[in-house]
N, C-alpha and C positions, 0 to 999 in steps of 0.2 A: 324772569329776574325779580328777586325779592324787592318789595316796595320799602321805601324809608319809613322808619317808625313814625307814627302820628304822636305828635307832642301831647295831645289831649289824653291819649290812651296811656302814653308813658307816665303822666303825672298820676293818673288813676292806679296804675300798677304800683308805683311808688307809695301812694297813700294806703293802698291795700295791704302791701308787705309791712309797712309801719303799724297798721292795725294788728296784723297777725303776730308781729313781734312783741308789741308792748300790751296789747290787750289780750290776746291768746297765748303769749308766752312761748312761741315757737323758737327753736334754735336757729342759728345761722344756716346750719345744714339743712333743715327742713324748709327754711325760706328759699334757698337756692333751688331746691326741687320745685317748689311751687311757682317761682319765676320762671323756671324752664317750661312748666306746664302752660303758663299764661302766654309765654312767648310763642310756644308751639302752636296754640290756638291762633294767636294773632298773626302769625305769618300764614298759616293755612287760609286764614279768612280774608287775606289781602289788606291788612291793616285797616279794616273798616271801623269807623267810629263807633266805640262802644255804646254811645247814646242812641244809636239806630239799631240796637240789639232786637233780634227776632228769633223765635224759637226754631226756625228752619236752620239757623246757624248751628245750634246745638245738635239737631238731628243730622245735619250733614258732617259735623265733626265726629260723631259717633261712628257713622259709615267709614269715614276717613281712618280712624283707629283700628277698625276691624280689618282694614286692608294694609295698614301700615307695616313696615319692615324695619328692622333694627339695622345697624351699621354693617352687621355681616350677613344681612340678607334674610334673617329669620323673622317670622311673625311677631309682632309685639306681644309680649305676655299679658295675659288678662289682668294680672295684679299690676302691672305697670300702667295698662289702659285704666284700671279702676282708680288708681292714685291720681292720673291726670284728670279723669272726669270728676273727681271729688274735689279738686282744686278749682275747677271751673264752676262747679256747683255752689262752693262756698263764695267764690267771687262774685257770682251772679246774685246770690242772696244778699251779700253786702251791698252791691251795686244798687239793689232795689231800695235801699234804705238811705241812699244819700241825696242830698239836695240837688235838685235838677233831673233826677233819675226816677223818682217815685212814680211819676205819671207814664213813663216809658218802659220801665222794666218792672215786672211784678215778681212777688217772692215765688209764686208758683212756677215761673218760667225756669227756675234753677232746678227743677225736677226734671226737665229734659236732658240734663246732663247725668244720664245713668246708663248703665250697660243693661243688656237683656238679663233676664232672671238666670238663664243658663250660664251666661258669662260671668255674672256676678257670683254664682255659687263657685265656678271654677276659679275665680279670683281669690275668693275666700278660703278654698280648700288648702289645707296645710301641705307644702310640697315635701317630697322625700328628701330628708337631708342626711348626707352621708356623715358618719361618725365612726371613729374607732371602737372596738370593743375594749373592755378593761384589759383583757390579755394582750391586745395588740399594743395598747399604750405602755404597759409594763415591759413587753419586749423591747420596744423602741427606747424607752428609759433605761433599761438595763444594759443596753449595748452602747450608750452615749459615753465616750471617754471622759475622764475627768483628771487628767495629769497636769493640765496647765490651768492658770486662773481663768483664761478664756472659755475652756471647756467646762470648768466648775461652773461658771456663770450661766453657760448655756443650758447644762443639765439642771441647774437649780430653776431656771425659768421654765423648762418643760416639766419638771416636777411640780412646780406650784399650780401650773395650769391642770395636771392630773389631780391634784389635791382639791382644788376649788372651782375650776372652770371660770376663773374670773375673766372679765371682759378685757380685750386686748389693750384698750385705751387706759383702762385702770392699771392693767399690769406694768406697762412700762413707765408709769408715773409713780409707782410706789417708792416709799423711802424706807431705809433700815428700820426705823422706829415703828412701822406698820405691821410687822412680822412679830408675832409672839409665839415662839415655839412651845414654851410651857403650856399655854393656853390652847394651843393648836389653832390659832386664829389670825386673820388678816383684818386690820382696822381700815375700812375704806371711808375715811374722813373726806367728804366732798370739798372741803375747802384746800385740800392738798392733793387729792387724787381725782383723777378724770373719770368720775363715776358717770352713769347713764342718768340724764334728767337731774344731776347734781344731788342725788340722794345718798346720804351717809348710811353705812351698814357694816356689820361685823360678818365675816365669812369664816367658816370653820372647816378644818381639814376633813376630807373623806377618810374613813377608816380602811379603805382599800389600798392604800399606797404608802406602807412603811418605808419603802425604799426611796420614795419621793421626799419624805420628811428627812431622811438621812442626807440626802443630796443638798437640800435647802439649809440643813443644819451646818453642813461642811462648808457651804458657800458663805454663810453669815459669819462663822468662825474665821474664815480667811479675811472677810472684809474688816472685821473688828480688831483681829489680832495681827495680821500681817499687813493689809492695807491701811490700817488706821482709820477706817471710815467711821463717822459720827452717826447718831440717829437721823440727822436730816439729809445725809447723803443719799443718793439714788440706790435702790437696791439692785438694779440692773443698769450699771453705768455703760455708756456707749463706748465703743472701741475706739482708741486714739489712733489718728493717722498721722504719721511722721514723714516729712520730705527726706528723699535721699539724693545725694548728688549724682546726677545723670541716670537715675534709675526710678524716677517718678516718686511714688509713695509706698509705704508699707505700714502694716499695722503694728502698734506699739503700745502694749498696756491699755489703761482706761483713761477716759478724759474727765472722769468724776462729774459728769453730767448726764442725765437721762437721754435716751434717744429722742429725735426730733419727729420721728414718724414711726408707724408700726411695722414698716417692711422688714427691717432687720430681725425682729421677734418672730415674724412669719416665716422667714427663711430658715430660722433655727428649727422651727417646729417641723417644716416640710423636709428639711435635711435629715432630721432624726428618723423620720418614717422611710425616707428613700434608702438610708443606711442599712436597713434591715429588710429591704425588698417588699416593703408594704405600700398600699396605695397612699398618696399624700393627703393629709388633712390639714385644715387651717386651725388656728387657736380657738375659733368659736365652737369647733367640732367637740371640743372637751366638755362644753356644756350640754350638748346632746347626749354625749356619752354618759355623764353623770346623772342626767335626767332619766335616760332610759334604763340605766343600771337600777335607779331608785324605783321606778315603776314596775320593774320586773321583780325586785327583792323586797320592797317595803312590806312589813308585816302589819302595819297600822295607818290609819289616816293621819295620826300626828306626824308619823314619820315621813310621809309624802309632803305634809304641809311644811315641815322643816326643811326638807330638801328644796322646796319652792322658794321659801324665804332665803336659804343660803344662796340661792342663785340670783337673788335680788328681785324676784317677782312679787308684786303685791297681790296677785291672785293666783291660787294654785291651779286654776283652770288655764292659765297662760302656759304654765309648765307642761301640763297634760296635753294640750291642744297643739302647742308648737314644738315640743321636745320629746312627748312621750308616745309617739307613734308605735303601733304594734305591728310587726310584719306579718305577712299572710300565714305563714306555717303556725306561729305561737297564736294567732287569733283562732285558727282552726283548732288547736288543741284545747284552748280555753273554752270554745263554745262546744266542741264535741265531747270533751272530758277525756280524750285519749292521752296517754302519758302525762297524766296529771302531776305525777311527781317531778317530771321534768320542767313543767311550768313553773313550779316554786323554786327551783334551783337557780342559782346565780350563774 
C-alpha cells in the first residue's frame, strides 16, 4: 500500500515548482510533467524524508526505471526515463542550495540521477517520425469535398497545414485578420495566437500547394461575404450543436468561437487521409513533411535557414536534427553517388 505523502516533502515540491515556474519560466504543462516525475520517485522511495537523501536512492531509482513498464506493459522509453531523471537531477541540485540541506545534500549528488551512456545516447536519438509525402498530402486535399460551409472550413484547415505546417494549438486560435492572402503569410501574434513559448512570428505559404491557397481563399471569401465575419472572428469556428426534440443533438452551422481543444482539428486531418485510403497522420506530421521536402530540395543554405525560421525554429539544426532525417535508400545514393539526378529531384 502506498504511504501517505510526507508533509515536509510536499512543501519542498511546492517550493521547487514555484522556483521552476517563476525563476526558470516553465509552462504549466512542463510543471505538470516535473511534478509527476517527483511524485514517481517519492512513491518508489516510500515517501522517505528528502532531508535524509542518499546517493543509493538515485542508483536504485535508475535500476527501477530500467525495469519499469508503461500502462500497456511496454518498457519505459529511454527518452521518458531521461526526462524523469533530468527532473530529479535538477531537484537535487536545487535542494543542495536550500537552507537546512546544504550540509546533507551535495551538488555532486545530483549527478547520480543519470542514465548509462548507452541509454542516454538512445534517448537523444531522433526517433523515426511518420509524415506524408507532398503527393500524399495533395491527394488527400484534392479529394476533400467543399460543397457545404463545414466542408469548406475543413478543407481550408487541411490546406493551411499543407502551406505552413503551423502548430495545432496556433492553428485553432487563429483569427481572420491573421491571414494575408496577398502576402501569402500568417501573422502569429503571440498576444492573440497560442504559439509555442509565446513567440511571435510570420509564417509564409509553401510554393508547393496552389490548390491549398485556393481552398483557403474560398473559405475566407465565404466568411467575409456570406457569414459576415470580421477580422477578430475565429478563422476556424467551432461547429454549433443544436438540441432537437426527442432526437438529442445535431450540428447546425458555426458557433462563432474557436474550438476549445485540438481534437476536432485532428479528426479532420485523420479523416482526410482515411478517405483516400492512406495511412493516418496527425497535424504535426505536416511540419515533418515540409522540413523533409526542404532538406531534399533546397539548393542553398539560405533556403534551408528560411524554412527553419518559417517553422518557428531558432536554430536550423533543430530542423535538421528533428525533422530532416534521411531514409536509408537516399542516404545510400548520396554517399555512393548512384542515381545522383534522382537525389536532387523533388
